Each structure stands twice: as C-alpha cells, then as structure tokens.
C-alpha positions in Angstrom: 125.0 20.1 33.4 123.2 20.5 30.0 119.7 20.4 31.7 121.0 23.6 33.9 122.4 25.5 30.7 119.0 24.8 28.8 117.2 26.1 31.8 118.8 29.2 32.1 118.9 29.8 28.2 115.5 29.2 27.6 114.0 31.7 29.9 116.7 34.1 28.4 115.5 33.8 24.9 111.8 34.1 25.8 112.5 37.2 27.8 114.7 38.7 24.8 111.6 37.7 22.5 109.1 39.8 24.7 111.5 42.5 24.5 111.9 42.9 20.6 108.2 41.8 20.2 107.1 45.1 22.2 109.7 47.6 20.9 108.4 49.8 18.4 110.4 51.3 15.4 110.5 54.9 15.6 111.2 55.2 11.5 108.2 56.4 10.8 108.1 60.0 9.4 106.3 62.6 11.3 103.1 63.8 9.8 103.4 67.5 8.9 100.1 69.2 8.5 99.6 70.1 4.8 98.7 74.0 4.8 95.9 73.9 2.1 95.9 77.4 -0.1 93.3 80.3 1.1 90.5 80.8 -1.4 89.8 84.3 -2.3 87.0 84.9 0.5 88.8 83.1 3.3 91.9 85.3 2.4 89.2 88.6 2.8 88.1 87.2 6.0 91.5 86.6 7.5 92.3 90.0 6.5 89.2 91.7 7.9 90.2 89.7 11.2 93.5 91.2 11.2 92.5 94.7 10.5 90.7 94.7 13.6 93.4 93.7 15.6 96.0 96.8 17.1 98.3 96.2 14.6 95.7 96.0 11.7 94.2 99.6 13.0 97.7 101.1 13.3 98.5 100.1 9.8 95.3 101.2 8.3 95.7 104.7 10.3 99.4 105.0 8.7 97.9 104.0 5.3 95.5 107.3 5.5 98.0 109.4 6.8 99.9 111.9 4.6 103.3 110.1 5.1 101.5 106.6 4.3 100.0 108.1 1.3 103.3 109.7 -0.3 104.8 106.1 0.4 101.8 104.1 -1.4 102.2 106.5 -4.2 106.0 105.9 -4.8 105.9 102.4 -4.4 102.8 102.5 -7.0 105.2 104.7 -9.4 107.7 102.0 -9.7 105.0 98.8 -9.8 105.3 98.6 -13.5 109.2 98.4 -13.6 109.3 95.8 -10.7 106.7 93.4 -12.2 108.3 93.3 -15.8 112.0 93.4 -14.1 113.2 96.3 -16.1 115.8 98.8 -16.0 115.3 101.4 -13.7 117.8 104.5 -13.5 118.6 105.7 -10.1 120.9 108.2 -8.5 122.4 107.4 -5.3 121.6 110.1 -2.8 122.9 108.3 0.7 124.9 105.6 1.7 123.3 105.6 5.3 119.7 104.8 6.3 117.5 106.6 8.3 118.0 106.3 12.2 116.5 103.4 13.5 116.5 101.4 10.3 117.1 97.6 10.6 117.7 96.4 6.8 121.2 95.0 6.4 123.0 96.6 3.7 121.0 99.3 1.8 121.6 103.0 0.2 119.1 105.7 -0.5 118.5 106.2 -4.2 116.2 108.4 -6.1 114.2 107.4 -8.9 112.2 109.4 -11.2 112.1 112.2 -8.7 111.2 110.1 -5.8 113.4 108.7 -2.6 113.5 105.2 -2.1 115.5 102.6 0.4 117.4 100.1 -1.8 118.4 97.1 0.0 120.5 94.2 -0.9 120.7 90.5 0.4 124.7 90.4 -0.1 127.3 87.7 0.2 130.7 88.5 1.4 132.2 88.5 -1.9 129.5 90.9 -3.4 129.7 93.5 -0.4 132.9 95.0 -1.2 131.6 96.0 -4.9 128.3 97.8 -3.4 130.5 99.6 -0.8 132.2 101.2 -3.8 129.1 103.2 -4.2 129.3 107.0 -3.8 126.8 109.8 -3.7 125.6 110.9 -7.0 126.5 107.7 -8.8 124.2 107.0 -11.4 123.2 103.1 -11.6 120.9 101.1 -13.6 118.7 99.0 -10.8 116.5 95.9 -11.5 114.3 94.4 -8.7 111.2 92.1 -8.3 109.9 93.6 -5.5 108.6 96.7 -3.6 107.5 96.9 -0.2 106.8 99.5 2.6 106.3 99.4 6.5 104.8 102.3 8.5 108.4 102.4 10.3 110.1 104.0 7.2 109.2 107.0 5.4 110.3 105.7 2.0 109.2 102.7 0.0 111.8 99.7 0.0 113.5 98.1 -2.8 114.9 94.6 -3.2 118.0 95.2 -5.5 118.4 92.1 -7.6 120.6 93.6 -10.0 122.9 96.5 -10.0 125.0 98.3 -12.9 127.3 101.2 -12.8 129.3 102.5 -15.7 127.9 99.4 -17.9 129.7 97.0 -15.3 127.6 94.6 -13.2 128.2 95.4 -9.6 125.8 93.0 -8.1 123.6 90.4 -9.3 121.5 88.6 -6.7 122.5 84.8 -6.2 119.4 82.5 -6.4 118.4 80.8 -3.3 119.2 77.7 -2.2 116.9 74.8 -1.7 114.2 76.1 -4.3 112.1 79.1 -4.1 
C-alpha cells in the first residue's frame, strides 16, 4: 500500500515542480520609452515638417490673414502681464461666447481696448461665484497663459485669478499630481 502511495505522489511532485519551474512571473514593470527633449534644431525641423502638412498650411494662412494678425497683435499686447502674473483690469462685455465655441465656462472681457475670451477651469464650488458676473462688471484678472486658434476671432486667456470689488471670486486650484 505504501508503495502505491509513493508511486502516485512521486509523479505528482515531479509534474508540479516542472509547472512551477516553467511559470514566469509577470511582476516586472513595463518599460516605457523615455521621451527625450528635443534640441532647438530638432524642434525647428519638426515645425517645418508640420508646416508642410495641410493643417500647418491652413494655420499659416490664418496667421497671415487680417483676422489672424489682429488676434496675434491682441495676444502680444498682454504678453508681459501674463508672463509676470500681474493684475490686468478688465470689463466683462458678454456672458456668452461666439457660436460654435467649445471652451467650457468662459466670458468675453475687454482689456486695454481689445476683446478677449477668458476661460476658467472651474470646480463646481467655484462656478456659482463666477456665474454671478454681469455685463459691465469691472474685474481684476491674473493669468499665466494666452492662446489662440484659427477657430476663434479673439485670443483666449486662461483665468487663474479673478477679483471683483476687492473680493476674490475665483482662484484656480493647483493641479493634482504635480505639474
């Protein structure tokens, strides 16, 4: 009887040993390709390559058009205050955006005689205060960024800080997870 039990256990131990020996552990972290930063010449080459595409050609035509020149000039006007994150006085001119806009919550505002789209990355708790803005409200605005797109006739300011009547009504929350 003992010989039969040993005869059955021995193949079982050998087979299970072979199975465990052939199993590979999948605990290795997948290797992600590390993106290297491009040098100035590589960036210029990539830009030239993109400018040859249909989108690049269309963008360059827009930049050369009167509308594109106007948008670029307006964006350049507030370049210094956005780089230094200083106060800009603005007047809310409209609570709605031009038709076809897809920027989330935003308002139109006039700064130094030029119109801008001021967009906000809001959380629900901050939205109520921003919705209290009315046309002709004077606000103090701070921003780190100005952008533009051929789709819009105005430069787009990303609002980081808004103050009305010496009360802060919006302050962009820092992004989670670093940058």
